N, C-alpha and C positions, 0 to 999 in steps of 0.2 A: 678420785676424791671429789671432783666437781660434780660427777654423776650422782654421788651419794647426796650431796648438798641439794641438787636439783630435785631428787626424789623426795627428800625430807621436806623441802619447800612445797612441793606439790601436795604431799600428804597433809601438811598443815593448812594449806589453802582449802583443800577438800573438807577437812574437819571443821573449818570455820563456817562452811556453808550448811552444816548439819543443824537442824533445829534441836533445841534442848530436850523437848519431849516429843516422841513420835505422835503423829496425828493418826488416830484410829477411829474407825466407825464404831460407835458405841451406842449405849442405850439412849443417848441424847438425840441420835438420828432416827430413832424408832418412832413410829406413829403414836402419839399420846393415847389414843383410844386403845391401841394394842397393849401398851404398858398398863393402862388402867384395868383392862379386862384380865390380863395376866395376874396382876397384883390382887384383884378381887377373888381369883381362884386360889391364891396362896402361892403363886409362882414368882419367879424372877426372870427378867428378860435376859437371854443369852444370845450372843451374836455368833452365827456360824457362817460358813461359806454361802449357804443358800439364803441367808438373811436372818432376821430375828426369829427366835423360838421362845416359847414359854417353858422354862425349866421348872418342872414340878417336883417338890420334895416327895420322896418315897416313904411309905409308912414303915418299911422295914430297913431303912437306911442304917448302915453300920452293923446289922445283924450278921452273925456268922453264917456262912453258906458253904455248901459243897457243890453247887451247880447253880446256873441261872434260873433253873426251875424253882429254886428256893426263894427267889427274889421277884419283886414287882419290876425291878430294873434288870441289872446284870450282876453276876458274882465276879468281883475283882480279884485277880490272881495274887496281887502283891499283899493284900490284907486278908483275903478270903472272907470278905464282907460284902454285903449288898451295896450297890451304888447309892449315893445320896440323892441324886436327882435324875430325871429323865426329860430330855436327852442329856447324856453325860458327855459333853464335847471333849475332844482331845483323843490321844492315843492311849489305849489301855490293853492289858492282857486279861482275858476272861478265864475263869477257872471252872473246869468241869471235871469232877473227881474221876480219876482213872484215865483221863485223856490228856494229851499235851495241851499246854496253854495256847490260846489263840489270840493273836494281837489284832485289834481293830482300831480304826481311826474314825471318829464321828465328827464331821465338820458341819 
């Protein structure tokens, strides 16, 4: 019983040390000139593992597709539509008609 109390107390102490909102490297840490150049091209700044990138909207975003050859970006398996932006950060399955879906992660 004492052991449970000690564990509970330790968990509460650790939880009290946690910040309310996680600190993330975001667009505010990106060079303002990069942000401006990206916005001027119609893009938005996206943060990946390699640093900031300018995510550009794709002209065929949301269009039905049967392979990535149908898209300026990639053909997403879950919706069978073209990706909204490039680069499209995160993990996604790509759709190629007649082929097994391929999972990719873009960081």
